[in-house]
C-alpha positions in Angstrom: 22.0 -212.0 90.3 19.0 -210.8 92.3 16.7 -212.7 89.9 18.5 -216.0 90.6 18.4 -215.3 94.3 14.6 -214.6 94.1 14.1 -217.7 91.9 15.8 -220.0 94.4 13.9 -218.5 97.3 10.6 -219.0 95.7 11.5 -222.5 94.5 12.3 -223.5 98.1 9.2 -221.8 99.5 6.9 -223.6 97.1 8.9 -226.9 97.0 9.1 -226.7 93.3 9.6 -230.1 91.6 13.0 -230.6 90.0 11.6 -230.9 86.5 9.9 -227.6 86.8 13.0 -226.1 88.3 15.0 -227.3 85.3 12.6 -225.7 82.8 12.6 -222.3 84.6 16.4 -222.4 85.2 17.0 -222.9 81.4 14.8 -219.9 80.6 16.4 -217.8 83.4 19.9 -218.7 82.2 19.0 -217.4 78.7 17.4 -214.2 80.0 19.8 -213.4 82.9 23.0 -215.4 82.3 25.2 -215.7 85.4 28.6 -217.3 86.1 28.4 -220.8 87.4 30.3 -220.1 90.7 27.8 -217.3 91.5 24.8 -219.6 90.9 26.3 -222.2 93.2 27.0 -219.5 95.8 23.4 -218.3 95.7 22.0 -221.8 96.0 24.2 -223.1 98.8 25.0 -220.1 101.0 23.3 -219.6 104.4 21.1 -216.7 105.1 19.8 -214.9 108.3 16.6 -217.0 108.1 18.2 -220.2 107.0 21.6 -220.8 108.6 21.3 -223.9 110.8 21.3 -226.6 108.1 20.8 -226.7 104.4 17.4 -227.5 103.2 17.4 -231.1 101.8 15.5 -229.9 98.7 18.6 -227.9 97.8 20.5 -231.2 97.2 17.9 -232.2 94.7 18.1 -228.9 93.0 21.9 -229.0 92.8 21.7 -232.4 91.1 19.2 -231.2 88.6 21.2 -228.1 87.7 24.3 -230.3 87.3 22.5 -232.5 84.9 21.5 -229.7 82.6 24.9 -228.0 82.8 24.0 -224.8 84.7 26.2 -226.0 87.6 29.5 -227.8 87.5 31.4 -229.9 90.1 34.1 -227.4 91.1 31.5 -224.6 91.7 29.4 -226.9 94.0 32.5 -228.0 95.9 33.8 -224.5 96.5 30.5 -223.2 97.6 30.2 -226.0 100.1 33.7 -225.4 101.3 33.2 -221.6 101.6 30.3 -222.0 104.1 31.3 -225.3 105.8 31.0 -225.6 109.5 34.5 -227.1 109.4 36.0 -223.8 108.2 37.7 -221.6 110.8 35.4 -218.7 111.6 38.0 -216.0 110.9 38.8 -217.5 107.5 35.1 -217.6 106.5 34.6 -214.0 107.7 37.6 -212.7 105.7 36.3 -214.4 102.6 32.8 -213.0 103.1 33.9 -209.4 103.8 31.7 -207.0 102.0 29.0 -209.6 101.3 25.4 -208.9 102.0 24.9 -212.0 104.1 25.8 -211.7 107.7 26.0 -215.5 107.9 29.4 -216.9 106.8 29.0 -220.5 107.8 26.3 -223.0 108.3 25.7 -223.9 112.0 25.7 -227.6 111.1 26.7 -228.5 107.6 28.0 -232.0 108.0 24.8 -233.8 106.9 24.2 -231.9 103.7 27.9 -231.9 102.8 27.8 -235.7 103.1 24.7 -236.0 100.9 25.9 -233.5 98.2 29.5 -235.0 98.0 28.1 -238.5 97.7 25.8 -237.2 95.0 28.8 -235.7 93.1 30.6 -239.1 93.5 27.8 -240.9 91.8 27.7 -238.4 88.9 31.5 -238.6 88.4 31.5 -242.4 88.7 28.8 -242.6 86.0 31.0 -240.5 83.7 28.5 -237.6 83.4 31.0 -235.2 85.0 33.5 -233.6 84.5 32.7 -232.8 80.8 36.0 -231.0 80.1 39.6 -230.9 81.1 39.0 -227.4 82.6 36.2 -228.8 84.8 38.4 -231.8 85.7 41.3 -229.6 86.9 38.8 -227.3 88.7 37.5 -230.3 90.6 41.1 -231.4 91.4 41.8 -227.9 92.8 38.6 -227.8 94.8 39.2 -231.3 96.3 42.8 -230.2 97.2 41.3 -227.4 99.3 38.8 -229.8 100.9 41.4 -232.3 101.8 43.6 -229.6 103.4 40.6 -228.4 105.5 39.7 -231.9 106.6 43.3 -232.8 107.6 43.5 -229.6 109.6 40.1 -230.1 111.4 41.0 -233.8 112.1 44.2 -232.6 113.9 42.2 -230.2 116.0 39.6 -232.9 116.8 42.4 -235.2 117.9 43.8 -232.6 120.2 40.4 -232.2 121.8 40.0 -236.0 122.2 43.4 -236.2 123.9 42.4 -233.7 126.6 39.1 -235.6 127.1 36.9 -232.9 125.3 36.0 -235.1 122.3 32.4 -235.5 121.2 31.3 -238.9 119.8 28.5 -237.5 117.7 30.7 -234.8 116.2 33.4 -237.4 115.4 30.8 -239.5 113.6 29.6 -236.6 111.5 33.1 -235.5 110.5 34.1 -239.0 109.7 31.1 -239.3 107.5 32.1 -236.2 105.6 35.7 -237.5 105.2 34.4 -240.8 103.8 32.1 -239.0 101.4 35.1 -236.9 100.1 37.0 -240.2 99.9 34.2 -241.7 97.7 34.4 -238.7 95.4 38.2 -239.1 95.2 37.8 -242.8 94.3 35.4 -241.9 91.6 37.8 -239.3 90.3 40.6 -241.9 90.3 38.5 -244.0 87.9 37.4 -241.1 85.6 39.0 -241.0 82.2 38.5 -237.3 81.7 40.2 -236.5 85.0 43.2 -238.8 84.4 43.7 -237.5 80.9 43.7 -233.9 82.2 46.2 -234.8 84.9 48.5 -236.5 82.4 48.4 -233.9 79.7 46.9 -230.6 80.9 47.7 -230.3 84.6 50.1 -227.5 85.8 53.0 -228.9 87.9 52.1 -227.1 91.1 48.5 -228.3 90.9 49.5 -231.9 90.4 52.0 -231.7 93.2 49.6 -230.0 95.6 46.9 -232.6 94.9 49.3 -235.5 95.3 50.6 -234.2 98.7 47.1 -233.4 100.0 45.9 -236.9 99.0 48.9 -238.5 100.7 48.0 -236.6 103.9 44.3 -237.2 103.7 44.2 -240.9 102.9 45.2 -242.1 106.4 42.2 -240.4 107.8 40.0 -242.9 105.9 41.5 -246.1 107.5 38.9 -246.1 110.3 36.0 -244.9 108.2 36.5 -246.8 105.0 39.6 -249.0 104.6 38.5 -249.8 101.1 38.7 -246.2 100.0 42.0 -245.7 101.9 43.7 -248.6 100.1 42.4 -247.4 96.7 43.6 -243.8 97.3 46.9 -245.0 98.6 47.5 -246.7 95.3 46.2 -243.7 93.4 48.7 -241.5 95.2 51.5 -243.6 93.8 50.1 -243.2 90.3 50.0 -239.5 90.7 53.7 -239.6 91.6 54.4 -241.2 88.3 52.8 -238.2 86.5 55.0 -235.6 88.2 58.0 -234.6 86.1 61.4 -235.3 87.7 63.5 -232.1 87.9 67.0 -233.6 87.9 68.7 -230.3 88.6 66.4 -229.5 91.5 66.9 -233.1 92.8 70.7 -232.8 92.7 70.7 -229.3 94.2 68.3 -230.5 96.9 70.5 -233.4 97.8 73.5 -231.1 98.1 71.6 -228.7 100.3 70.3 -231.5 102.5 73.9 -232.7 102.9 75.1 -229.3 103.9 72.2 -228.9 106.3 72.8 -232.3 107.8 76.4 -231.6 108.4 75.7 -228.2 110.0 72.9 -229.9 112.0 75.2 -232.5 113.3 77.8 -230.0 114.2 75.2 -227.8 116.0 73.7 -230.7 117.9 77.2 -231.8 119.1 77.8 -228.3 120.5 74.6 -228.1 122.6 75.5 -228.6 126.2 73.4 -231.4 127.7 74.1 -233.9 130.4 74.6 -237.2 128.6 72.9 -240.3 129.8 75.0 -243.5 129.9 74.2 -245.7 126.9 72.2 -248.8 127.6 71.7 -251.6 125.2 68.4 -253.0 126.4 66.9 -256.2 125.3 63.8 -254.4 124.2 65.7 -252.0 121.9 67.1 -254.7 119.7 63.8 -256.6 119.9 61.8 -253.7 118.3 64.5 -253.1 115.7 64.6 -256.7 114.5 60.8 -256.8 114.5 60.8 -253.8 112.2 63.0 -255.6 109.7 60.7 -258.5 109.4 57.3 -256.8 109.6 55.4 -257.0 106.3 57.9 -257.1 103.6 61.3 -258.5 104.9 63.9 -255.8 104.6 67.0 -257.5 105.9 70.0 -255.5 104.5 73.1 -257.2 105.8 75.3 -254.1 105.7 72.6 -251.9 107.4 71.9 -254.4 110.1 75.6 -255.1 110.8 76.3 -251.4 110.9 73.5 -250.8 113.4 74.9 -253.6 115.6 78.4 -252.2 115.3 77.3 -248.7 116.3 75.1 -250.1 119.1 77.7 -252.3 120.8 80.9 -250.4 119.8 82.9 -253.5 119.0 81.8 -255.7 121.9 81.5 -258.8 119.7 80.5 -261.1 122.5 77.5 -259.1 123.6 76.6 -258.4 120.0 76.3 -262.2 119.2 74.5 -263.0 122.4 71.9 -260.2 122.1 71.3 -260.9 118.4 70.5 -264.6 119.1 68.4 -263.8 122.2 66.4 -261.1 120.4 65.8 -263.4 117.4 64.3 -265.9 119.7 62.3 -263.1 121.4 60.6 -262.0 118.2 59.6 -265.5 117.3 58.3 -266.1 120.8 56.2 -262.9 120.5 54.7 -264.1 117.2 53.8 -267.5 118.8 52.2 -265.9 121.8 50.3 -263.5 119.6 49.1 -266.4 117.4 50.4 -264.8 114.3 49.6 -266.6 111.0 51.8 -269.5 109.9 53.5 -267.5 107.2 54.7 -264.9 109.7 56.0 -267.5 112.2 57.7 -269.4 109.3 59.5 -266.2 108.2 60.7 -265.4 111.7 61.8 -269.0 112.3 63.7 -269.1 109.0 65.4 -265.8 109.9 66.5 -267.3 113.3 67.7 -270.6 111.9 69.0 -269.8 108.4 70.1 -266.2 108.7 71.3 -265.6 112.2 74.1 -268.2 112.2 75.5 -266.5 109.0 75.4 -263.1 110.8 77.1 -264.7 113.8 79.8 -266.1 111.5 80.5 -262.6 110.2 80.4 -260.8 113.5 82.5 -263.4 115.4 85.3 -263.7 112.7 87.7 -261.4 114.7 87.2 -263.4 117.9 90.3 -265.0 119.5 90.5 -267.3 122.5 89.2 -267.4 125.1 86.2 -265.9 123.3 84.5 -268.2 120.8 81.1 -268.4 119.0 80.3 -271.5 121.0 80.7 -269.5 124.3 78.3 -266.8 122.9 75.7 -269.4 121.8 75.9 -271.2 125.1 75.3 -268.0 127.0 72.5 -266.9 124.7 70.6 -270.1 125.0 70.5 -269.7 128.8 68.4 -266.5 128.2 65.9 -268.1 125.8 62.4 -268.6 127.3 62.0 -272.3 127.9 58.2 -271.8 128.1 58.2 -270.7 124.4 60.9 -273.1 123.3 61.0 -276.2 125.5 63.3 -279.1 124.9 62.4 -281.6 122.3 61.9 -284.5 124.8 59.4 -282.4 126.8 57.0 -282.8 123.9 56.3 -286.3 125.2 55.5 -285.1 128.7 51.9 -285.4 129.9 51.9 -281.6 130.6 53.3 -280.7 127.1 51.0 -279.2 124.5 53.0 -281.1 121.9 53.9 -278.2 119.6 56.4 -279.6 117.2 57.1 -276.1 115.8 58.4 -274.5 119.0 59.8 -277.7 120.5 62.3 -278.2 117.6 63.5 -274.6 117.2 66.4 -274.8 119.7 67.5 -278.0 118.1 67.3 -276.7 114.5 69.2 -273.6 115.6 72.0 -275.6 117.1 72.4 -277.8 114.1 72.5 -274.8 111.8 75.2 -273.2 113.9 77.1 -276.5 113.8 76.7 -276.7 110.0 78.5 -273.3 109.7 81.3 -274.3 112.0 80.2 -272.1 115.0 80.0 -275.1 117.4 81.2 -278.7 117.2 78.6 -281.4 116.8 79.4 -283.0 120.1 78.4 -279.8 121.9 74.8 -279.9 120.7 73.8 -282.5 123.3 75.2 -280.3 126.1 73.5 -277.2 124.8 70.1 -278.9 124.4 70.4 -280.9 127.7 69.3 -284.0 125.9 70.3 -286.3 123.0 69.3 -284.6 119.7 66.7 -286.3 117.5 68.3 -285.2 114.2 71.6 -285.0 112.4 73.4 -282.6 110.1 72.1 -282.3 106.5 73.3 -285.3 104.4 74.7 -283.0 101.8 76.8 -281.0 104.2 77.2 -277.3 104.1 76.2 -275.9 100.7 77.9 -273.0 98.9 76.1 -270.7 96.5 78.5 -271.7 93.6 78.0 -275.4 94.1 74.2 -275.1 94.1 74.3 -272.8 91.1 76.5 -275.1 89.1 74.2 -278.1 89.8 71.2 -276.1 88.7 72.9 -275.0 85.5 74.1 -278.4 84.6 70.9 -280.3 85.5 67.7 -278.3 85.2 65.7 -281.1 86.9 67.5 -280.1 90.2 66.1 -276.6 90.1 62.7 -277.6 91.5 64.3 -279.7 94.3 66.6 -276.8 95.4 63.6 -274.4 95.2 61.7 -276.7 97.6 64.7 -276.4 100.0 64.0 -272.7 100.6 61.4 -273.9 103.1 63.9 -276.0 105.0 65.2 -275.2 108.5 68.7 -276.7 108.2 71.0 -273.7 107.7 71.6 -274.3 104.0 68.8 -272.0 102.9 71.1 -268.9 102.5 73.3 -270.6 99.9 70.2 -271.9 98.1 68.5 -268.5 98.1 71.6 -266.8 96.7 72.0 -269.5 94.1 68.3 -269.1 93.0 68.5 -265.4 92.6 71.7 -265.7 90.6 70.1 -268.4 88.5 67.2 -266.1 87.7 69.8 -263.5 86.4 71.7 -266.1 84.4 68.6 -267.5 82.8 67.5 -264.0 81.8 70.9 -263.2 80.3 71.0 -266.4 78.3 67.3 -266.1 77.4 66.7 -269.6 78.5 63.0 -269.0 78.8 61.9 -272.6 79.1 64.0 -273.2 82.3 63.1 -269.7 83.5 59.4 -270.5 83.1 59.6 -273.6 85.3 61.5 -271.8 88.0 59.2 -268.8 88.1 56.0 -270.9 88.3 57.5 -273.0 91.1 58.4 -270.0 93.1 55.0 -268.3 92.5 53.3 -271.4 93.8 55.0 -271.1 97.1 54.6 -267.5 98.4 56.7 -268.3 101.6 59.7 -269.0 99.4 59.5 -265.4 98.2 59.7 -264.2 101.8 62.9 -266.3 102.2 64.5 -264.8 99.1 64.0 -261.3 100.6 65.8 -262.3 103.8 68.9 -262.7 101.8 68.4 -260.3 98.9 66.7 -257.1 97.7 64.2 -257.2 94.8 66.6 -255.0 92.8 69.2 -257.8 92.7 67.1 -260.2 90.6 63.8 -258.7 89.4 65.2 -256.0 86.9 66.6 -258.6 84.5 63.2 -260.4 84.5 61.4 -257.2 83.8 63.8 -256.2 81.1 63.3 -259.6 79.5 59.5 -259.2 79.5 59.8 -255.6 78.1 62.0 -256.7 75.2 60.3 -260.0 74.4 60.0 -260.4 70.6 58.8 -263.2 68.3 61.5 -264.9 66.3 61.5 -264.2 62.5 60.7 -267.8 61.9 58.4 -268.3 64.8 56.5 -271.5 64.3 54.3 -272.0 67.4 52.9 -269.2 69.5 51.2 -271.0 72.4 54.5 -272.1 74.0 55.7 -268.5 73.8 52.6 -267.2 75.5 52.9 -269.9 78.2 56.6 -268.9 78.9 55.8 -265.2 78.9 52.8 -265.6 81.2 54.6 -267.8 83.7 57.5 -265.4 84.0 55.2 -262.4 84.3 53.3 -264.3 87.1 56.4 -264.2 89.3 56.8 -260.5 88.9 53.2 -259.8 89.7 53.4 -262.1 92.7 56.2 -259.9 94.1 54.2 -256.8 93.2 51.1 -257.9 95.0 52.7 -259.6 97.9 55.0 -256.7 98.9 53.4 -253.7 97.2 56.5 -253.1 95.1 56.9 -250.1 92.9 58.1 -250.0 89.4 61.2 -248.3 90.8 61.8 -251.3 93.1 61.4 -253.6 90.1 64.2 -251.7 88.3 61.9 -250.3 85.6 63.6 -247.2 84.2 61.1 -245.9 81.6 57.4 -245.2 81.7 57.0 -246.6 78.2 58.0 -250.1 79.3 55.4 -252.9 79.3 55.8 -253.4 83.1 55.2 -249.7 83.8 52.1 -249.6 81.6 50.8 -252.8 83.2 51.2 -251.5 86.7 49.5 -248.2 85.9 46.6 -249.2 83.7 46.6 -253.0 83.7 43.1 -253.4 85.1 41.4 -250.4 83.4 39.2 -251.1 80.4 39.6 -248.6 77.6 36.9 -247.0 75.4 36.9 -248.4 71.9 37.5 -244.9 70.5 40.7 -244.7 72.4 42.2 -247.9 70.7 44.5 -247.6 67.8 43.6 -249.4 64.6 46.2 -252.1 65.4 44.7 -252.6 68.9 41.2 -252.7 67.5 42.3 -255.3 65.0 44.0 -257.3 67.7 41.0 -257.2 70.0 38.7 -258.2 67.1 41.0 -261.2 66.5 40.8 -262.4 70.1 37.0 -262.0 70.3 36.6 -264.0 67.1 39.2 -266.6 68.1 37.6 -267.2 71.5 33.9 -267.1 70.7 33.4 -267.8 67.0 32.4 -271.4 67.0 32.4 -271.6 63.2 36.0 -270.5 63.1 37.2 -273.9 64.5 38.4 -272.5 67.9 41.3 -270.5 69.0 44.2 -270.9 66.6 47.6 -269.3 66.3 46.3 -266.3 64.4 45.3 -264.1 67.4 48.6 -264.8 69.1 50.6 -264.3 65.9 49.1 -260.8 65.3 49.2 -259.8 69.0 52.5 -260.1 71.0 51.9 -261.1 74.6 52.7 -257.6 75.9 49.9 -256.2 73.8 47.5 -259.0 74.9 47.9 -258.4 78.6 47.3 -254.7 78.1 44.2 -255.5 76.1 42.7 -258.0 78.6 40.6 -255.5 80.6 39.1 -254.1 77.5 38.5 -257.7 76.2 36.6 -258.6 79.3 34.6 -255.4 79.3 33.5 -256.3 75.8 32.6 -259.8 76.9 30.5 -258.5 79.8 28.7 -256.0 77.5 28.1 -258.7 74.9 26.6 -261.0 77.6 24.4 -258.3 78.9 22.9 -257.6 75.5 22.4 -261.3 74.7 25.1 -261.6 72.0 26.8 -264.4 74.0 25.0 -267.5 75.1 26.2 -269.4 78.2 27.5 -272.2 76.0 29.5 -269.9 73.8 30.8 -268.0 76.8 32.0 -271.1 78.6 33.6 -272.4 75.4 35.6 -269.2 75.0 36.6 -269.0 78.7 37.9 -272.6 78.5 40.6 -271.3 76.1 41.6 -268.6 78.7 41.9 -271.3 81.4 44.7 -273.0 79.4 48.1 -272.6 81.1 49.3 -270.5 78.2 46.7 -267.8 78.9 45.8 -268.4 82.5 47.9 -265.6 84.0 45.7 -263.2 82.1 43.1 -263.9 84.9 44.9 -261.4 87.1 44.1 -258.3 85.0 40.8 -259.8 84.0 39.5 -260.4 87.5 40.7 -257.0 88.6 39.0 -255.2 85.8 35.8 -257.1 86.6 36.1 -256.1 90.2 36.6 -252.4 89.3 33.3 -252.2 87.5 31.3 -254.8 89.2 28.5 -252.5 90.3 28.2 -250.4 87.1 28.5 -253.3 84.7 28.1 -256.5 86.8 29.4 -259.6 84.9 27.1 -262.6 84.6 27.5 -265.1 87.4 28.4 -267.8 84.9 31.5 -265.8 83.9 32.6 -265.4 87.5 32.0 -269.0 88.3 34.0 -270.1 85.3 37.0 -268.0 86.3 36.9 -268.5 90.1 35.6 -272.1 90.3 36.5 -273.7 87.0 35.1 -277.2 86.5 36.9 -278.6 83.5 40.5 -277.7 84.0 43.7 -279.8 83.7 45.8 -280.7 86.8 48.6 -278.5 85.6 46.3 -275.6 85.0 44.6 -276.2 88.4 48.0 -275.8 90.2 48.6 -272.6 88.3 45.1 -271.3 89.0 45.7 -271.7 92.7 48.9 -269.6 92.4 47.1 -266.9 90.4 43.9 -266.5 92.4 45.4 -265.0 95.6 46.7 -261.9 93.6 43.3 -260.4 92.7 41.3 -262.2 95.4 41.2 -259.4 98.0 39.9 -256.8 95.5 37.5 -259.2 93.9 36.1 -260.3 97.3 35.4 -256.7 98.4 33.7 -256.1 95.1 31.5 -259.1 95.4 30.5 -258.2 99.0 29.6 -254.8 97.8 27.5 -256.3 95.0 25.9 -258.6 97.5 24.9 -255.7 99.8 23.5 -253.8 96.8 21.5 -256.8 95.6 20.6 -258.9 98.7 18.4 -261.2 96.6 21.4 -262.6 94.8 22.3 -266.0 96.3 24.9 -266.9 93.7 27.6 -264.6 95.1 28.2 -266.3 98.5 29.9 -269.4 97.0 32.3 -267.2 95.1 33.1 -265.1 98.2 33.6 -268.4 100.2 36.0 -269.7 97.5 38.1 -266.5 97.7 38.3 -266.5 101.5 41.4 -268.7 101.8 43.3 -266.4 99.4 42.7 -263.1 101.2 45.9 -262.9 103.2 48.4 -263.1 100.4 49.8 -259.6 100.9 52.7 -258.9 103.2 52.7 -255.2 103.0 53.4 -253.5 106.4 49.8 -252.4 106.8 47.6 -254.7 104.8 44.2 -253.2 104.6 42.7 -256.4 103.2 43.0 -257.9 106.7 41.4 -256.8 109.9 44.0 -254.7 111.6 42.6 -253.5 114.9 43.0 -249.7 114.8 43.2 -248.5 118.4 40.6 -245.8 119.3 43.4 -243.5 120.4 46.6 -244.1 118.5 48.8 -241.6 120.4 47.8 -243.3 123.7 48.4 -246.7 122.1 51.9 -245.6 121.1 52.7 -244.4 124.6 51.3 -247.5 126.2 53.3 -249.8 123.9 56.5 -247.8 124.6 55.9 -248.0 128.3 55.4 -251.8 128.2 58.7 -252.2 126.3 60.6 -250.0 128.7 59.1 -251.8 131.6 60.0 -255.3 130.3 62.2 -257.1 132.8 63.8 -260.3 131.4 63.7 -263.2 132.0 60.0 -262.5 131.8 58.5 -263.2 128.3 58.6 -260.4 125.8 55.7 -257.9 126.0 52.8 -258.4 123.7 54.1 -256.1 120.9 52.5 -255.5 117.5 55.3 -254.3 115.2 52.7 -252.9 112.8 51.6 -250.3 115.3 54.4 -247.8 114.7 53.8 -248.1 110.9 50.1 -247.5 111.4 50.7 -244.6 113.6 53.0 -242.9 111.1 50.4 -243.5 108.3 47.4 -242.2 110.3 48.9 -239.5 112.5 51.9 -238.5 110.4 55.5 -238.9 111.5 55.6 -235.7 113.6 52.5 -236.5 115.7 53.7 -240.1 116.2 57.1 -238.8 117.2 55.5 -236.4 119.7 53.7 -239.3 121.4 57.0 -241.1 121.7 58.8 -238.0 123.0 56.0 -237.5 125.6 56.4 -241.1 126.9 60.2 -240.8 126.8 60.1 -237.7 129.0 57.7 -239.5 131.4 60.1 -242.5 131.6 63.1 -240.3 132.2 61.2 -238.7 135.1 60.7 -242.2 136.6 64.4 -243.0 136.3 64.2 -245.3 133.3 66.1 -242.9 131.0 68.7 -245.4 129.7 66.2 -248.1 128.6 63.7 -245.5 127.3 66.2 -243.7 125.1 67.3 -247.1 123.7 63.8 -248.3 122.9 62.6 -245.0 121.3 65.9 -244.6 119.3 65.5 -248.1 118.0 62.0 -247.4 116.9 63.1 -244.2 115.1 66.0 -246.0 113.4 63.8 -248.7 112.1 63.7 -248.8 108.2 60.7 -247.1 106.8 58.0 -249.3 105.4 56.3 -246.5 103.5 55.7 -247.2 99.8 58.6 -246.0 97.8 58.0 -242.8 95.9 55.0 -241.5 97.8 55.9 -237.9 98.3 55.2 -235.9 101.4 55.5 -238.9 103.7 58.0 -238.1 106.4 59.7 -240.8 108.4 60.2 -240.8 112.2 63.8 -240.0 111.7 63.1 -237.1 109.4 60.5 -235.8 111.9 63.1 -236.0 114.7 65.6 -234.1 112.7 63.1 -231.4 112.0 62.2 -231.1 115.7 65.8 -231.0 116.8 66.5 -228.2 114.4 63.9 -226.0 116.2 64.7 -226.7 119.8 68.4 -226.2 120.1 68.1 -222.6 121.5 65.7 -223.8 124.2 68.3 -226.1 126.0 69.6 -224.7 129.2 66.9 -222.0 129.7 65.0 -223.9 132.4 61.3 -224.8 132.5 59.3 -227.6 130.8 60.2 -226.4 127.3 63.9 -226.6 128.0 63.4 -230.1 129.4 61.5 -231.2 126.3 64.2 -229.7 124.1 66.9 -231.6 126.0 65.1 -234.8 125.5 64.9 -234.2 121.8 68.6 -233.3 121.5 69.6 -236.4 123.4 67.4 -238.7 121.3 68.7 -237.1 118.1 72.3 -237.8 119.2 71.4 -241.4 120.1 69.7 -242.0 116.7 72.5 -240.4 114.8 75.1 -242.5 116.7 73.1 -245.7 115.9 72.7 -244.8 112.2 76.2 -243.5 111.5 77.9 -245.1 108.5 81.2 -246.9 108.4 82.1 -249.5 111.0 82.2 -253.0 109.7 80.4 -252.5 106.4 83.4 -253.4 104.2 84.5 -256.2 106.3 81.0 -257.6 106.4 80.7 -257.3 102.6 83.9 -259.2 102.0 83.3 -261.9 104.5 79.7 -262.2 103.3 80.9 -262.8 99.8 83.2 -265.6 101.0 80.2 -267.3 102.5 78.3 -267.1 99.3 75.5 -265.2 101.1 76.8 -261.9 100.4 75.9 -258.2 100.4 73.2 -257.0 98.1 74.3 -256.4 94.6 72.7 -254.6 91.6 72.2 -251.3 93.3 73.7 -249.6 90.3 70.6 -250.4 88.4 68.9 -247.4 90.0 70.1 -244.0 88.7 69.2 -240.4 89.4 66.6 -240.5 86.6 64.7 -243.5 88.0 61.1 -243.0 87.2 58.5 -242.7 89.9 55.9 -245.0 88.5 54.6 -247.1 91.4 52.8 -250.4 91.7 49.3 -249.8 91.7 46.6 -247.7 90.1 46.0 -250.1 87.4 46.9 -253.6 88.4 45.9 -253.0 92.0 42.9 -250.9 91.3 39.8 -251.2 93.4 36.1 -251.0 92.5 35.5 -247.9 90.6 31.7 -248.6 90.6 31.6 -249.5 94.2 30.3 -246.1 95.0 26.9 -247.3 93.9 26.9 -249.6 96.9 26.5 -246.6 99.2 23.5 -244.4 99.6 24.5 -241.8 97.1 21.2 -240.4 96.1 20.4 -236.8 96.9 
C-alpha cells in the first residue's frame, strides 16, 4: 500500500505522462498487487498538503488506470463520494476513523467531481465499462449512494435559499455535479451490460433502492438538464418493470393500509379543534377542474360527481351553477394565458360537450320551482363578458373579432337545449340577442344509434370521427360510440375497418383528447393491444403487404396514445411482460448486438436487408414479410437501421441503393416503422451518426404518395421531440455541418404533440423558487374576488412542484400559506382552495414507485401532529391547521353519494360511466411506457465536455 502511495506522490510531483504511468502501474500491480478500492482511495483522497481541490492531473491518471483495468467505475465513485465536500462532516469523520490522514473531505471537490463523473460517463457510453455484471451492480450501488447524498444536500441548500442565505456560485457548482451524475445515469441506462445485470443478477433490495433513489433524484435535473431528466424519468419506469411483484405483500400491505386509514380517520375525528364553516369558493372548484384537464384529460364521471356531491352536500342548484361558471373560468384563463389551440379546444369541448351532460345528471332530482334553465340563467350572469362577449359584439368597431370566444356562450346554450335543459325559445333571452345558429340537423344523437350506423355502413365511420371536433353537444354520444366500435371491431377481427378508424383517429390528435373526456384508456385500448399481441398469419395467407398495412395502422393509434399521454403498459391493459406491446415499449428503440440475436432473428434480419437493398433481387417481395410476422419486424427495426447506418459508414451502401431501399419503407404498409427507426437513430446519433441522406429521406421524403404523405404527417410528431434534441446536440458537436438545420426546422411544427402533465419537450418556465411560487399562487387564488377575471393560474405548477420538491415539501409550502391566510381572516376560502389542490387527481406516471401524492403527504403529516393540538404555541397552531385540512380533504374525497345514481343515469344517456376496469387485476405487471420506445440519445453524452 505504501508503494502505491509513494508511486502516486512521485507521479504527481513529476507530472508523469499517462503512458508512462500505465507502464509503471502494470509493473507495480504485478509486484505489489492491491485491491482496486484501495488504489482508488490512495489516488483520490486528500492529504495535509493537498486538501483544497484535487489536482487535475489525477483525473487523467484515473482515466488511464480505468483503461488498463487497474481501477473500475465503482471504486472511483466510492472514493469520490467518501471525500466529497457534499458529505456531512461527521459522516466523513466516522468513516475515516483510524485512518492516517487527518483530512476527511476536500475543501472544494465540485470541480473535479464534475470532471471525473463526466469522464466515467463517456467510458460507460462507449461500452468500455462496466466489463462484468459484478462491476455493473457495484456501479449501481455506488450511484444509489451518490443520488441519496445529492438529494439530501439539495434539500439543505433549498432551506438556505429560503432564508436568504443561498450562494449563487455554490448553487451553480452543485447543479453541475448533479448534471454530471445525471449524464452517467443516462449512459448507464443505455449500457447493455448494466441492463442485463439488472434484469438477471440484481438482488431485489438493490434494484428497489436504485429505483427509488433515481425517482427522487431525477426532479433535481429539470433545471440543469431537462433532457437528462426526461430520459431518467422514463428509465425509472423501466426499472419498475424489473421489480418482482410480491402479491402476498401487496395484499397484506393493502389490508394494513385500510386498517391504518380507518384508525387514522377515527383518531382525526376525535381531536378537538374549532371547526371553520365550510366555504365553497369559486377558486376551489376552479383549481379542481383545471387539474382534471391539465395534460392528459382525466375526467372520471363518478369521481367528479362524487366530489361535487361531497362539496355541496346535495345543494343541486348551487352545484349546477358553480360547475358551469368554473368551466367558463378555466377556459377564460387559458385564453388570457394564450395557451396553445389544442388546450383551448379541449377546455371548450369540455364546457360545451361534457358539462351539459353532467348538468343533466345532477339536475335529474330537481322539481319545480327549481329547473336546469334557472341554474343556467343564473350561471351565465356570472360569466365574464370580457372573455365571452355576445356574438353580435364581434361586429362592433371596438371588438377584436375573436370568433372563438364570441361563439362560446351561444354554443353552450344550444348544447344545453339539445339535451333538454332549456327550451329553444329561451336561447335568445339568455344571449340577449337573436342567435346566429340552430340545433344540429340530426337532432340529439344516442350512442346506440351512432354505433348502429357505423356497423351497418363503414363509410360513415370517418364522418362520425370528424364530428369529435364539433361543438354541438353531440360529441359525447359519438365518442362513446367510437370507443365501443373499437372494441367491437377487435372482437370481430374486422381489421380492415379497424385500420381505417385507427389511422383517421391518429391523424387528428385533438380527437384523442376528446375521447379521454368521456372514457378512460382502459375501456378501449386493451382489446386493441390484445389483437396486436395475438396477430397471426392465416394458414392460406396469400398476400402479406395488406396484413402489414393493417397491423401498422392499428399499432400507430396505440403508439399515438402512448406518446401523447405517456401511458404505461398497465394503462394499456397489458398483463404480461412477454407480450409484443410490452417488449416494444421497453426496448423498441434499442438496437441489439448481432450476437444477441437468435438464428431465426438473424435470418429474418438478413431477409429484410436483402429485400430492401439487393437490386439484383428484383425489389422487396413477399418473402421477408412471409418469414417475419409484423411483431418480429417492429422489434427488429432498431437493429435493422443500426446495420444500415454501419453499412453506409463503411461504404457498403451507395446513396442510390440507400434511397431505393428507403422508398420501400415509405410505403404505407411499412411507414409506421419510422417511429422505432427514428428513435433508434436519435439514441445513437453522436456515437454512430447516420448519413444526412438517410435522415433527409425519412424526415423530408420527396417521392411519396398522397396517402403515404398523410400517414407520414401523423407519424412524425411521435419521435420528433427526441430526434430534434438529438439533431441539435449533433449540430453543437459539429458546428460545421449545415445540413442539419433544415431537418431541425422540419421537425419544429411537431414538437408539441405530447400532453403529459409536465412535458419537458416544451419550455416550461421553472420558477427560481418553487416554494415561493406555490405560496404566491395560493395567495392569488384565495384573494380572487369575482366578478373580477380569474387569476393568472398555471395548473401545471402544482404538478411541477410535487415532481421537483417532493409531495411533502410542496405540501409544507401550501400549509405555510394556509396558516398565513387564516391569520388574515381568509380561513374559509383558503381551506377550500388548498383542499381542492390536495384532492386533485395525481398526474404522476403510473407505476413509478416512491412518488408520494399531496394527499398521501397530508395523511403522513396528520398522523404525526395529533398530539400537538391544544398544547398552545406555534407548533400547536400548525398542527391544528393540518388536522382541519385533513378533515376537509377526507370529507371532499369520501366515497358514496351519488355514484350509483350517476352511473345508472349516465348509462341512460349513452355517455356512461367508465367500463372495463375489471381488466386490471392484482397481478397487473408494472412495465411502463418508455425506456425503449421513448428512449433518448444514449450517445448524447459526447455532446458535452466529457474529456478529463
